[in-house]
PDB file of N, CA, C and O in Angstrom, chain B, residues numbered from 101:
ATOM      1  N   ILE B 101      -8.750  -4.431  -1.397  1.00  0.00           N
ATOM      2  CA  ILE B 101      -7.801  -5.091  -0.522  1.00  0.00           C
ATOM      3  C   ILE B 101      -8.597  -5.762   0.584  1.00  0.00           C
ATOM      4  O   ILE B 101      -9.279  -5.105   1.370  1.00  0.00           O
ATOM      5  N   GLU B 102      -8.498  -7.050   0.628  1.00  0.00           N
ATOM      6  CA  GLU B 102      -9.275  -7.816   1.590  1.00  0.00           C
ATOM      7  C   GLU B 102      -8.389  -8.657   2.503  1.00  0.00           C
ATOM      8  O   GLU B 102      -8.898  -9.364   3.373  1.00  0.00           O
ATOM      9  N   GLU B 103      -7.093  -8.592   2.322  1.00  0.00           N
ATOM     10  CA  GLU B 103      -6.174  -9.409   3.111  1.00  0.00           C
ATOM     11  C   GLU B 103      -5.596  -8.574   4.246  1.00  0.00           C
ATOM     12  O   GLU B 103      -4.966  -7.543   4.013  1.00  0.00           O
ATOM     13  N   PHE B 104      -5.815  -9.027   5.472  1.00  0.00           N
ATOM     14  CA  PHE B 104      -5.339  -8.284   6.634  1.00  0.00           C
ATOM     15  C   PHE B 104      -4.085  -8.893   7.256  1.00  0.00           C
ATOM     16  O   PHE B 104      -3.574  -8.377   8.249  1.00  0.00           O
ATOM     17  N   ASP B 105      -3.596  -9.966   6.689  1.00  0.00           N
ATOM     18  CA  ASP B 105      -2.385 -10.605   7.197  1.00  0.00           C
ATOM     19  C   ASP B 105      -1.182 -10.044   6.439  1.00  0.00           C
ATOM     20  O   ASP B 105      -0.994 -10.365   5.265  1.00  0.00           O
ATOM     21  N   PRO B 106      -0.362  -9.211   7.088  1.00  0.00           N
ATOM     22  CA  PRO B 106       0.770  -8.583   6.393  1.00  0.00           C
ATOM     23  C   PRO B 106       1.747  -9.575   5.770  1.00  0.00           C
ATOM     24  O   PRO B 106       2.419  -9.240   4.795  1.00  0.00           O
ATOM     25  N   SER B 107       1.839 -10.776   6.308  1.00  0.00           N
ATOM     26  CA  SER B 107       2.774 -11.751   5.742  1.00  0.00           C
ATOM     27  C   SER B 107       2.339 -12.216   4.354  1.00  0.00           C
ATOM     28  O   SER B 107       3.141 -12.779   3.608  1.00  0.00           O
ATOM     29  N   LYS B 108       1.080 -11.985   4.009  1.00  0.00           N
ATOM     30  CA  LYS B 108       0.568 -12.386   2.695  1.00  0.00           C
ATOM     31  C   LYS B 108       0.530 -11.233   1.695  1.00  0.00           C
ATOM     32  O   LYS B 108       0.136 -11.425   0.544  1.00  0.00           O
ATOM     33  N   TRP B 109       0.933 -10.045   2.123  1.00  0.00           N
ATOM     34  CA  TRP B 109       0.940  -8.902   1.212  1.00  0.00           C
ATOM     35  C   TRP B 109       2.097  -9.044   0.235  1.00  0.00           C
ATOM     36  O   TRP B 109       3.195  -9.434   0.633  1.00  0.00           O
ATOM     37  N   PRO B 110       1.868  -8.736  -1.034  1.00  0.00           N
ATOM     38  CA  PRO B 110       2.974  -8.837  -1.997  1.00  0.00           C
ATOM     39  C   PRO B 110       4.021  -7.752  -1.747  1.00  0.00           C
ATOM     40  O   PRO B 110       3.687  -6.588  -1.527  1.00  0.00           O
ATOM     41  N   ARG B 111       5.268  -8.149  -1.785  1.00  0.00           N
ATOM     42  CA  ARG B 111       6.370  -7.193  -1.638  1.00  0.00           C
ATOM     43  C   ARG B 111       6.670  -6.606  -3.006  1.00  0.00           C
ATOM     44  O   ARG B 111       6.758  -7.332  -3.997  1.00  0.00           O
ATOM     45  N   ARG B 112       6.827  -5.291  -3.058  1.00  0.00           N
ATOM     46  CA  ARG B 112       7.126  -4.630  -4.323  1.00  0.00           C
ATOM     47  C   ARG B 112       8.252  -3.632  -4.132  1.00  0.00           C
ATOM     48  O   ARG B 112       8.371  -2.987  -3.090  1.00  0.00           O
ATOM     49  N   SER B 113       9.059  -3.526  -5.144  1.00  0.00           N
ATOM     50  CA  SER B 113      10.098  -2.499  -5.145  1.00  0.00           C
ATOM     51  C   SER B 113       9.491  -1.205  -5.677  1.00  0.00           C
ATOM     52  O   SER B 113       8.380  -1.195  -6.207  1.00  0.00           O
ATOM     53  N   HIS B 114      10.228  -0.134  -5.528  1.00  0.00           N
ATOM     54  CA  HIS B 114       9.762   1.153  -6.044  1.00  0.00           C
ATOM     55  C   HIS B 114       9.565   1.082  -7.557  1.00  0.00           C
ATOM     56  O   HIS B 114       8.574   1.593  -8.077  1.00  0.00           O
ATOM     57  N   SER B 115      10.495   0.456  -8.257  1.00  0.00           N
ATOM     58  CA  SER B 115      10.381   0.367  -9.720  1.00  0.00           C
ATOM     59  C   SER B 115       9.169  -0.464 -10.141  1.00  0.00           C
ATOM     60  O   SER B 115       8.518  -0.145 -11.136  1.00  0.00           O
ATOM     61  N   GLU B 116       8.859  -1.525  -9.395  1.00  0.00           N
ATOM     62  CA  GLU B 116       7.658  -2.310  -9.700  1.00  0.00           C
ATOM     63  C   GLU B 116       6.399  -1.474  -9.486  1.00  0.00           C
ATOM     64  O   GLU B 116       5.462  -1.531 -10.282  1.00  0.00           O
ATOM     65  N   HIS B 117       6.388  -0.706  -8.412  1.00  0.00           N
ATOM     66  CA  HIS B 117       5.229   0.134  -8.123  1.00  0.00           C
ATOM     67  C   HIS B 117       5.013   1.150  -9.248  1.00  0.00           C
ATOM     68  O   HIS B 117       3.885   1.348  -9.699  1.00  0.00           O
ATOM     69  N   ILE B 118       6.078   1.783  -9.692  1.00  0.00           N
ATOM     70  CA  ILE B 118       5.991   2.752 -10.791  1.00  0.00           C
ATOM     71  C   ILE B 118       5.477   2.066 -12.057  1.00  0.00           C
ATOM     72  O   ILE B 118       4.634   2.613 -12.769  1.00  0.00           O
ATOM     73  N   LYS B 119       5.985   0.878 -12.329  1.00  0.00           N
ATOM     74  CA  LYS B 119       5.557   0.130 -13.519  1.00  0.00           C
ATOM     75  C   LYS B 119       4.050  -0.136 -13.481  1.00  0.00           C
ATOM     76  O   LYS B 119       3.350   0.120 -14.460  1.00  0.00           O
ATOM     77  N   TYR B 120       3.553  -0.647 -12.358  1.00  0.00           N
ATOM     78  CA  TYR B 120       2.120  -0.940 -12.241  1.00  0.00           C
ATOM     79  C   TYR B 120       1.279   0.335 -12.292  1.00  0.00           C
ATOM     80  O   TYR B 120       0.195   0.341 -12.874  1.00  0.00           O
ATOM     81  N   ALA B 121       1.771   1.401 -11.691  1.00  0.00           N
ATOM     82  CA  ALA B 121       1.035   2.668 -11.704  1.00  0.00           C
ATOM     83  C   ALA B 121       0.924   3.218 -13.124  1.00  0.00           C
ATOM     84  O   ALA B 121      -0.133   3.707 -13.521  1.00  0.00           O
ATOM     85  N   ASN B 122       1.996   3.140 -13.877  1.00  0.00           N
ATOM     86  CA  ASN B 122       1.961   3.615 -15.260  1.00  0.00           C
ATOM     87  C   ASN B 122       1.084   2.728 -16.132  1.00  0.00           C
ATOM     88  O   ASN B 122       0.401   3.225 -17.028  1.00  0.00           O
ATOM     89  N   GLU B 123       1.095   1.428 -15.883  1.00  0.00           N
ATOM     90  CA  GLU B 123       0.192   0.529 -16.608  1.00  0.00           C
ATOM     91  C   GLU B 123      -1.258   0.921 -16.340  1.00  0.00           C
ATOM     92  O   GLU B 123      -2.079   0.960 -17.256  1.00  0.00           O
ATOM     93  N   TRP B 124      -1.567   1.213 -15.071  1.00  0.00           N
ATOM     94  CA  TRP B 124      -2.928   1.617 -14.715  1.00  0.00           C
ATOM     95  C   TRP B 124      -3.311   2.910 -15.427  1.00  0.00           C
ATOM     96  O   TRP B 124      -4.413   3.028 -15.962  1.00  0.00           O
ATOM     97  N   ARG B 125      -2.396   3.877 -15.430  1.00  0.00           N
ATOM     98  CA  ARG B 125      -2.673   5.182 -16.042  1.00  0.00           C
ATOM     99  C   ARG B 125      -2.977   5.043 -17.529  1.00  0.00           C
ATOM    100  O   ARG B 125      -3.818   5.772 -18.056  1.00  0.00           O
ATOM    101  N   ASN B 126      -2.311   4.126 -18.207  1.00  0.00           N
ATOM    102  CA  ASN B 126      -2.466   3.968 -19.651  1.00  0.00           C
ATOM    103  C   ASN B 126      -3.483   2.902 -20.048  1.00  0.00           C
ATOM    104  O   ASN B 126      -3.707   2.679 -21.237  1.00  0.00           O
ATOM    105  N   ALA B 127      -4.096   2.245 -19.077  1.00  0.00           N
ATOM    106  CA  ALA B 127      -4.999   1.127 -19.370  1.00  0.00           C
ATOM    107  C   ALA B 127      -6.395   1.598 -19.762  1.00  0.00           C
ATOM    108  O   ALA B 127      -6.876   2.635 -19.303  1.00  0.00           O
ATOM    109  N   ALA B 128      -7.024   0.815 -20.613  1.00  0.00           N
ATOM    110  CA  ALA B 128      -8.414   1.080 -20.988  1.00  0.00           C
ATOM    111  C   ALA B 128      -9.360   0.617 -19.881  1.00  0.00           C
ATOM    112  O   ALA B 128     -10.414   1.216 -19.669  1.00  0.00           O
ATOM    113  N   HIS B 129      -8.981  -0.447 -19.180  1.00  0.00           N
ATOM    114  CA  HIS B 129      -9.818  -1.010 -18.114  1.00  0.00           C
ATOM    115  C   HIS B 129      -9.115  -0.807 -16.770  1.00  0.00           C
ATOM    116  O   HIS B 129      -8.574  -1.753 -16.197  1.00  0.00           O
ATOM    117  N   GLN B 130      -9.126   0.412 -16.281  1.00  0.00           N
ATOM    118  CA  GLN B 130      -8.390   0.748 -15.066  1.00  0.00           C
ATOM    119  C   GLN B 130      -8.925   0.027 -13.835  1.00  0.00           C
ATOM    120  O   GLN B 130      -8.145  -0.393 -12.980  1.00  0.00           O
ATOM    121  N   ALA B 131     -10.230  -0.121 -13.732  1.00  0.00           N
ATOM    122  CA  ALA B 131     -10.805  -0.768 -12.548  1.00  0.00           C
ATOM    123  C   ALA B 131     -10.312  -2.206 -12.422  1.00  0.00           C
ATOM    124  O   ALA B 131      -9.978  -2.657 -11.327  1.00  0.00           O
ATOM    125  N   ARG B 132     -10.268  -2.910 -13.519  1.00  0.00           N
ATOM    126  CA  ARG B 132      -9.813  -4.305 -13.505  1.00  0.00           C
ATOM    127  C   ARG B 132      -8.336  -4.391 -13.103  1.00  0.00           C
ATOM    128  O   ARG B 132      -7.945  -5.252 -12.315  1.00  0.00           O
ATOM    129  N   LEU B 133      -7.538  -3.496 -13.650  1.00  0.00           N
ATOM    130  CA  LEU B 133      -6.109  -3.503 -13.347  1.00  0.00           C
ATOM    131  C   LEU B 133      -5.849  -3.091 -11.895  1.00  0.00           C
ATOM    132  O   LEU B 133      -4.955  -3.635 -11.247  1.00  0.00           O
ATOM    133  N   ALA B 134      -6.620  -2.143 -11.389  1.00  0.00           N
ATOM    134  CA  ALA B 134      -6.466  -1.726  -9.990  1.00  0.00           C
ATOM    135  C   ALA B 134      -6.815  -2.870  -9.046  1.00  0.00           C
ATOM    136  O   ALA B 134      -6.163  -3.049  -8.017  1.00  0.00           O
ATOM    137  N   LYS B 135      -7.831  -3.635  -9.390  1.00  0.00           N
ATOM    138  CA  LYS B 135      -8.206  -4.778  -8.553  1.00  0.00           C
ATOM    139  C   LYS B 135      -7.120  -5.856  -8.593  1.00  0.00           C
ATOM    140  O   LYS B 135      -6.833  -6.492  -7.579  1.00  0.00           O
ATOM    141  N   LYS B 136      -6.530  -6.053  -9.754  1.00  0.00           N
ATOM    142  CA  LYS B 136      -5.491  -7.077  -9.907  1.00  0.00           C
ATOM    143  C   LYS B 136      -4.215  -6.711  -9.153  1.00  0.00           C
ATOM    144  O   LYS B 136      -3.663  -7.540  -8.429  1.00  0.00           O
ATOM    145  N   ASN B 137      -3.740  -5.465  -9.320  1.00  0.00           N
ATOM    146  CA  ASN B 137      -2.458  -5.056  -8.746  1.00  0.00           C
ATOM    147  C   ASN B 137      -2.579  -4.277  -7.443  1.00  0.00           C
ATOM    148  O   ASN B 137      -1.627  -4.213  -6.666  1.00  0.00           O
ATOM    149  N   GLY B 138      -3.744  -3.684  -7.201  1.00  0.00           N
ATOM    150  CA  GLY B 138      -3.919  -2.870  -6.002  1.00  0.00           C
ATOM    151  C   GLY B 138      -3.208  -1.535  -6.074  1.00  0.00           C
ATOM    152  O   GLY B 138      -2.950  -0.913  -5.043  1.00  0.00           O
ATOM    153  N   ILE B 139      -2.891  -1.088  -7.273  1.00  0.00           N
ATOM    154  CA  ILE B 139      -2.129   0.150  -7.449  1.00  0.00           C
ATOM    155  C   ILE B 139      -2.815   1.036  -8.473  1.00  0.00           C
ATOM    156  O   ILE B 139      -3.290   0.571  -9.509  1.00  0.00           O
ATOM    157  N   ARG B 140      -2.855   2.324  -8.158  1.00  0.00           N
ATOM    158  CA  ARG B 140      -3.340   3.343  -9.091  1.00  0.00           C
ATOM    159  C   ARG B 140      -2.260   4.409  -9.232  1.00  0.00           C
ATOM    160  O   ARG B 140      -1.372   4.534  -8.387  1.00  0.00           O
ATOM    161  N   TYR B 141      -2.352   5.157 -10.291  1.00  0.00           N
ATOM    162  CA  TYR B 141      -1.378   6.218 -10.538  1.00  0.00           C
ATOM    163  C   TYR B 141      -1.708   7.451  -9.704  1.00  0.00           C
ATOM    164  O   TYR B 141      -2.878   7.754  -9.471  1.00  0.00           O
ATOM    165  N   THR B 142      -0.685   8.152  -9.262  1.00  0.00           N
ATOM    166  CA  THR B 142      -0.821   9.452  -8.633  1.00  0.00           C
ATOM    167  C   THR B 142       0.283  10.353  -9.167  1.00  0.00           C
ATOM    168  O   THR B 142       1.402   9.887  -9.378  1.00  0.00           O
ATOM    169  N   PRO B 143      -0.004  11.629  -9.390  1.00  0.00           N
ATOM    170  CA  PRO B 143       1.047  12.541  -9.863  1.00  0.00           C
ATOM    171  C   PRO B 143       2.228  12.655  -8.900  1.00  0.00           C
ATOM    172  O   PRO B 143       3.306  13.090  -9.304  1.00  0.00           O
ATOM    173  N   LEU B 144       2.046  12.275  -7.649  1.00  0.00           N
ATOM    174  CA  LEU B 144       3.166  12.301  -6.702  1.00  0.00           C
ATOM    175  C   LEU B 144       4.307  11.394  -7.154  1.00  0.00           C
ATOM    176  O   LEU B 144       5.460  11.615  -6.784  1.00  0.00           O
ATOM    177  N   LEU B 145       3.993  10.387  -7.942  1.00  0.00           N
ATOM    178  CA  LEU B 145       5.032   9.466  -8.410  1.00  0.00           C
ATOM    179  C   LEU B 145       6.017  10.140  -9.365  1.00  0.00           C
ATOM    180  O   LEU B 145       7.089   9.598  -9.634  1.00  0.00           O
ATOM    181  N   ARG B 146       5.663  11.300  -9.869  1.00  0.00           N
ATOM    182  CA  ARG B 146       6.579  12.036 -10.746  1.00  0.00           C
ATOM    183  C   ARG B 146       7.699  12.717  -9.960  1.00  0.00           C
ATOM    184  O   ARG B 146       8.719  13.099 -10.533  1.00  0.00           O
ATOM    185  N   LEU B 147       7.509  12.868  -8.658  1.00  0.00           N
ATOM    186  CA  LEU B 147       8.551  13.457  -7.815  1.00  0.00           C
ATOM    187  C   LEU B 147       9.655  12.429  -7.602  1.00  0.00           C
ATOM    188  O   LEU B 147       9.393  11.325  -7.126  1.00  0.00           O
ATOM    189  N   LEU B 148      10.867  12.780  -7.945  1.00  0.00           N
ATOM    190  CA  LEU B 148      11.972  11.822  -7.883  1.00  0.00           C
ATOM    191  C   LEU B 148      12.247  11.322  -6.468  1.00  0.00           C
ATOM    192  O   LEU B 148      12.696  10.190  -6.284  1.00  0.00           O
ATOM    193  N   TYR B 149      11.982  12.156  -5.474  1.00  0.00           N
ATOM    194  CA  TYR B 149      12.254  11.755  -4.092  1.00  0.00           C
ATOM    195  C   TYR B 149      11.093  10.999  -3.452  1.00  0.00           C
ATOM    196  O   TYR B 149      11.244  10.490  -2.342  1.00  0.00           O
ATOM    197  N   TRP B 150       9.951  10.910  -4.108  1.00  0.00           N
ATOM    198  CA  TRP B 150       8.771  10.251  -3.541  1.00  0.00           C
ATOM    199  C   TRP B 150       8.861   8.750  -3.783  1.00  0.00           C
ATOM    200  O   TRP B 150       8.623   8.277  -4.894  1.00  0.00           O
ATOM    201  N   LYS B 151       9.198   8.021  -2.759  1.00  0.00           N
ATOM    202  CA  LYS B 151       9.303   6.561  -2.824  1.00  0.00           C
ATOM    203  C   LYS B 151       8.198   5.979  -1.941  1.00  0.00           C
ATOM    204  O   LYS B 151       8.410   5.700  -0.761  1.00  0.00           O
ATOM    205  N   ILE B 152       7.034   5.804  -2.527  1.00  0.00           N
ATOM    206  CA  ILE B 152       5.855   5.441  -1.748  1.00  0.00           C
ATOM    207  C   ILE B 152       6.021   4.123  -0.988  1.00  0.00           C
ATOM    208  O   ILE B 152       5.470   3.974   0.103  1.00  0.00           O
ATOM    209  N   VAL B 153       6.759   3.177  -1.537  1.00  0.00           N
ATOM    210  CA  VAL B 153       6.923   1.899  -0.839  1.00  0.00           C
ATOM    211  C   VAL B 153       7.791   2.031   0.410  1.00  0.00           C
ATOM    212  O   VAL B 153       7.793   1.138   1.257  1.00  0.00           O
ATOM    213  N   HIS B 154       8.523   3.130   0.532  1.00  0.00           N
ATOM    214  CA  HIS B 154       9.363   3.345   1.711  1.00  0.00           C
ATOM    215  C   HIS B 154       8.707   4.241   2.750  1.00  0.00           C
ATOM    216  O   HIS B 154       9.051   4.173   3.930  1.00  0.00           O
ATOM    217  N   TYR B 155       7.767   5.079   2.328  1.00  0.00           N
ATOM    218  CA  TYR B 155       7.235   6.099   3.225  1.00  0.00           C
ATOM    219  C   TYR B 155       5.781   5.899   3.623  1.00  0.00           C
ATOM    220  O   TYR B 155       5.179   6.808   4.194  1.00  0.00           O
ATOM    221  N   ILE B 156       5.208   4.762   3.347  1.00  0.00           N
ATOM    222  CA  ILE B 156       3.799   4.541   3.652  1.00  0.00           C
ATOM    223  C   ILE B 156       3.626   4.265   5.145  1.00  0.00           C
ATOM    224  O   ILE B 156       4.480   3.638   5.772  1.00  0.00           O
ATOM    225  N   LEU B 157       2.531   4.731   5.695  1.00  0.00           N
ATOM    226  CA  LEU B 157       2.227   4.446   7.087  1.00  0.00           C
ATOM    227  C   LEU B 157       0.721   4.323   7.251  1.00  0.00           C
ATOM    228  O   LEU B 157      -0.048   4.760   6.394  1.00  0.00           O
ATOM    229  N   ILE B 158       0.318   3.733   8.344  1.00  0.00           N
ATOM    230  CA  ILE B 158      -1.102   3.596   8.644  1.00  0.00           C
ATOM    231  C   ILE B 158      -1.453   4.681   9.643  1.00  0.00           C
ATOM    232  O   ILE B 158      -0.864   4.752  10.722  1.00  0.00           O
ATOM    233  N   GLU B 159      -2.407   5.523   9.290  1.00  0.00           N
ATOM    234  CA  GLU B 159      -2.768   6.624  10.168  1.00  0.00           C
ATOM    235  C   GLU B 159      -3.552   6.104  11.379  1.00  0.00           C
ATOM    236  O   GLU B 159      -4.061   4.983  11.349  1.00  0.00           O
ATOM    237  N   PRO B 160      -3.650   6.899  12.429  1.00  0.00           N
ATOM    238  CA  PRO B 160      -4.255   6.437  13.685  1.00  0.00           C
ATOM    239  C   PRO B 160      -5.667   5.874  13.549  1.00  0.00           C
ATOM    240  O   PRO B 160      -5.988   4.887  14.211  1.00  0.00           O
ATOM    241  N   MET B 161      -6.512   6.462  12.719  1.00  0.00           N
ATOM    242  CA  MET B 161      -7.875   5.962  12.599  1.00  0.00           C
ATOM    243  C   MET B 161      -7.875   4.505  12.131  1.00  0.00           C
ATOM    244  O   MET B 161      -8.570   3.665  12.703  1.00  0.00           O
ATOM    245  N   HIS B 162      -7.106   4.214  11.104  1.00  0.00           N
ATOM    246  CA  HIS B 162      -7.068   2.850  10.603  1.00  0.00           C
ATOM    247  C   HIS B 162      -6.305   1.930  11.555  1.00  0.00           C
ATOM    248  O   HIS B 162      -6.589   0.734  11.628  1.00  0.00           O
ATOM    249  N   CYS B 163      -5.365   2.474  12.262  1.00  0.00           N
ATOM    250  CA  CYS B 163      -4.634   1.680  13.248  1.00  0.00           C
ATOM    251  C   CYS B 163      -5.598   1.141  14.303  1.00  0.00           C
ATOM    252  O   CYS B 163      -5.515  -0.026  14.687  1.00  0.00           O
ATOM    253  N   LEU B 164      -6.502   1.984  14.764  1.00  0.00           N
ATOM    254  CA  LEU B 164      -7.492   1.552  15.756  1.00  0.00           C
ATOM    255  C   LEU B 164      -8.541   0.655  15.116  1.00  0.00           C
ATOM    256  O   LEU B 164      -8.930  -0.360  15.694  1.00  0.00           O
ATOM    257  N   ASP B 165      -8.997   1.023  13.930  1.00  0.00           N
ATOM    258  CA  ASP B 165     -10.058   0.287  13.250  1.00  0.00           C
ATOM    259  C   ASP B 165      -9.636  -1.140  12.909  1.00  0.00           C
ATOM    260  O   ASP B 165     -10.442  -2.063  13.029  1.00  0.00           O
ATOM    261  N   LEU B 166      -8.418  -1.331  12.496  1.00  0.00           N
ATOM    262  CA  LEU B 166      -7.946  -2.656  12.097  1.00  0.00           C
ATOM    263  C   LEU B 166      -7.418  -3.483  13.267  1.00  0.00           C
ATOM    264  O   LEU B 166      -7.013  -4.632  13.090  1.00  0.00           O
ATOM    265  N   GLY B 167      -7.425  -2.898  14.449  1.00  0.00           N
ATOM    266  CA  GLY B 167      -6.940  -3.625  15.611  1.00  0.00           C
ATOM    267  C   GLY B 167      -5.426  -3.620  15.734  1.00  0.00           C
ATOM    268  O   GLY B 167      -4.866  -4.393  16.511  1.00  0.00           O
ATOM    269  N   LEU B 168      -4.763  -2.763  14.982  1.00  0.00           N
ATOM    270  CA  LEU B 168      -3.306  -2.731  15.041  1.00  0.00           C
ATOM    271  C   LEU B 168      -2.803  -2.137  16.347  1.00  0.00           C
ATOM    272  O   LEU B 168      -1.744  -2.520  16.844  1.00  0.00           O
ATOM    273  N   ALA B 169      -3.565  -1.198  16.902  1.00  0.00           N
ATOM    274  CA  ALA B 169      -3.148  -0.594  18.168  1.00  0.00           C
ATOM    275  C   ALA B 169      -3.092  -1.661  19.261  1.00  0.00           C
ATOM    276  O   ALA B 169      -2.149  -1.698  20.051  1.00  0.00           O
ATOM    277  N   GLU B 170      -4.094  -2.520  19.300  1.00  0.00           N
ATOM    278  CA  GLU B 170      -4.104  -3.592  20.297  1.00  0.00           C
ATOM    279  C   GLU B 170      -2.899  -4.518  20.097  1.00  0.00           C
ATOM    280  O   GLU B 170      -2.245  -4.915  21.061  1.00  0.00           O
ATOM    281  N   HIS B 171      -2.618  -4.850  18.855  1.00  0.00           N
ATOM    282  CA  HIS B 171      -1.464  -5.708  18.556  1.00  0.00           C
ATOM    283  C   HIS B 171      -0.169  -5.057  19.041  1.00  0.00           C
ATOM    284  O   HIS B 171       0.667  -5.721  19.654  1.00  0.00           O
ATOM    285  N   HIS B 172      -0.002  -3.775  18.771  1.00  0.00           N
ATOM    286  CA  HIS B 172       1.217  -3.070  19.177  1.00  0.00           C
ATOM    287  C   HIS B 172       1.359  -3.047  20.698  1.00  0.00           C
ATOM    288  O   HIS B 172       2.446  -3.268  21.233  1.00  0.00           O
ATOM    289  N   VAL B 173       0.261  -2.780  21.380  1.00  0.00           N
ATOM    290  CA  VAL B 173       0.314  -2.705  22.838  1.00  0.00           C
ATOM    291  C   VAL B 173       0.599  -4.078  23.436  1.00  0.00           C
ATOM    292  O   VAL B 173       1.446  -4.209  24.321  1.00  0.00           O
ATOM    293  N   ARG B 174      -0.097  -5.092  22.961  1.00  0.00           N
ATOM    294  CA  ARG B 174       0.055  -6.430  23.546  1.00  0.00           C
ATOM    295  C   ARG B 174       1.342  -7.133  23.112  1.00  0.00           C
ATOM    296  O   ARG B 174       2.083  -7.654  23.946  1.00  0.00           O
ATOM    297  N   GLU B 175       1.597  -7.144  21.818  1.00  0.00           N
ATOM    298  CA  GLU B 175       2.716  -7.928  21.294  1.00  0.00           C
ATOM    299  C   GLU B 175       4.051  -7.187  21.338  1.00  0.00           C
ATOM    300  O   GLU B 175       5.065  -7.747  21.753  1.00  0.00           O
ATOM    301  N   LEU B 176       4.046  -5.944  20.914  1.00  0.00           N
ATOM    302  CA  LEU B 176       5.312  -5.221  20.820  1.00  0.00           C
ATOM    303  C   LEU B 176       5.733  -4.595  22.142  1.00  0.00           C
ATOM    304  O   LEU B 176       6.912  -4.605  22.496  1.00  0.00           O
ATOM    305  N   LEU B 177       4.763  -4.052  22.867  1.00  0.00           N
ATOM    306  CA  LEU B 177       5.088  -3.420  24.144  1.00  0.00           C
ATOM    307  C   LEU B 177       4.948  -4.374  25.323  1.00  0.00           C
ATOM    308  O   LEU B 177       5.461  -4.101  26.408  1.00  0.00           O
ATOM    309  N   GLY B 178       4.256  -5.491  25.116  1.00  0.00           N
ATOM    310  CA  GLY B 178       4.107  -6.486  26.169  1.00  0.00           C
ATOM    311  C   GLY B 178       3.220  -6.048  27.316  1.00  0.00           C
ATOM    312  O   GLY B 178       3.407  -6.490  28.449  1.00  0.00           O
ATOM    313  N   ILE B 179       2.261  -5.188  27.039  1.00  0.00           N
ATOM    314  CA  ILE B 179       1.367  -4.685  28.093  1.00  0.00           C
ATOM    315  C   ILE B 179       0.072  -5.467  28.069  1.00  0.00           C
ATOM    316  O   ILE B 179      -0.822  -5.206  28.874  1.00  0.00           O
TER     317      ILE B 179
END
């Protein structure tokens, strides 16, 4: 993942995410497919209540590293 502009990130539904994850799990060339779709399989996807596209968040370390904290303080909080 090399794109840091959220407006350019592809939007995916939960069903699309599951589809790509299962394709990755069953693929012979997983590295190529992961690079293309940016998705890998995890056993957590078997949990019916686990909707990764709804519950994802950026943890504090990456928030600071990517400059998101500065954006939040300046743009969202107006400080």
